[in-house]
C-alpha positions in Angstrom: -8.2 4.4 21.1 -5.7 5.0 18.3 -2.4 2.8 18.7 -0.4 5.3 17.5 1.8 8.2 19.2 3.8 10.8 17.7 6.9 12.3 19.3 8.7 15.0 18.4 11.7 15.6 21.3 12.3 19.2 22.2 16.1 18.5 21.4 15.6 18.0 17.9 14.7 20.3 15.0 10.5 21.6 14.9 9.5 18.8 12.7 7.5 20.7 9.7 4.9 18.5 8.0 6.3 15.2 9.7 6.9 13.4 13.1 10.3 12.6 14.3 8.9 9.2 15.6 6.0 6.9 15.7 5.2 4.4 18.1 2.3 2.0 17.5 1.0 -0.5 20.2 -1.1 -3.6 18.8 -3.5 -3.3 15.9 -3.0 -4.6 12.6 0.0 -3.4 10.0 -1.4 -2.2 6.9 1.6 -1.9 4.1 0.5 0.4 1.3 2.1 -0.1 -1.7 3.9 3.1 -4.0 1.0 5.0 -5.5 1.8 7.5 -8.3 -1.0 9.7 -10.3 -2.2 7.0 -12.1 -6.0 7.3 -12.9 -8.7 4.3 -13.0 -7.8 3.7 -16.5 -3.8 3.0 -15.3 -2.8 6.4 -17.3 -0.5 9.1 -15.3 -2.5 12.5 -14.7 -1.1 15.9 -13.9 1.5 17.7 -15.3 3.0 19.3 -12.2 4.3 17.8 -9.2 1.5 19.4 -7.2 -0.9 18.3 -9.1 0.8 14.5 -9.2 1.4 14.5 -5.6 -2.4 15.1 -4.9 -3.9 12.5 -7.2 -0.7 10.1 -5.8 -1.7 10.9 -2.0 -5.7 10.4 -2.8 -4.7 6.8 -4.2 -2.8 6.0 -1.1 -5.5 7.3 1.1 -8.1 5.3 -1.2 -6.1 2.3 -0.6 -6.0 2.7 3.6 -9.6 3.3 3.5 -10.5 -0.1 1.6 -8.0 -1.4 3.9 -10.3 0.0 6.8 -8.2 2.7 8.0 -8.1 6.8 8.1 -5.4 9.2 7.6 -4.8 9.1 11.2 -3.4 5.4 11.0 -0.7 6.4 8.9 2.7 5.4 10.7 5.0 5.9 8.3 5.1 7.6 4.4 7.8 7.5 2.0 7.8 9.9 -0.8 10.2 9.2 -4.1 10.4 12.2 -6.2 12.1 12.6 -9.3 12.9 16.0 -9.0 13.9 17.3 -5.4 14.5 20.8 -6.4 11.1 20.9 -7.7 9.7 19.2 -4.9 11.6 21.9 -2.5 10.2 24.8 -4.8 6.7 23.4 -3.9 6.9 22.2 -0.5 4.5 24.5 0.8 1.9 23.7 -1.7 2.9 20.0 -1.0 2.1 20.8 2.7 -1.3 22.5 2.0 -2.4 19.7 -0.1 -1.4 17.1 2.7 -3.3 18.7 5.6 -6.4 19.6 3.0 -6.4 15.3 2.2 -4.9 13.9 5.7 -4.8 16.2 8.3 -2.2 17.5 10.6 -2.0 14.1 12.2 1.8 13.6 10.5 3.3 10.0 10.1 7.1 9.6 10.1 8.5 10.6 6.9 10.8 10.6 4.1 11.8 12.1 0.8 13.7 10.2 -1.4 15.3 11.7 -5.0 15.2 8.9 -7.8 16.1 9.2 -11.3 12.9 8.4 -12.6 9.9 5.9 -11.3 7.9 2.9 -12.9 5.8 4.8 -15.4 8.2 7.3 -16.8 6.0 10.4 -16.8 5.5 10.1 -12.8 7.4 12.8 -11.1 6.2 11.6 -7.6 5.2 8.1 -5.6 4.2 7.6 -1.9 4.1 4.2 0.1 3.6 4.1 3.4 2.5 2.2 6.8 -0.9 2.1 9.1 -1.7 0.8 12.1 -5.4 0.1 12.5 -7.2 -0.6 16.0 
């Protein structure tokens, strides 16, 4: 049984690519560190935001799987973007990448604009919290 329930009240605008609220009962919490588009050698890969988003999401999901979880275990994800206009311009493509890699069980999410990330070439970073059975 999945310990996570996604809640999207009819009184709120329909969510697109996120859930308004997520509850979790029992289970083990996994706190996922921020992941950027670093390859195995620690170099940022990808020139475009969608390329970097895909690599960062793969990295986040790799850490989650190593902890014993699947994408459906994600309760919360925060996305940090260095260019919000670029993020909004690619939102549809980013949604397609998300659905291909993580499915349609969306966590509670926020996208936060930031001046820069740890690695100057990084355009996006994702962190999260998951709940495992």
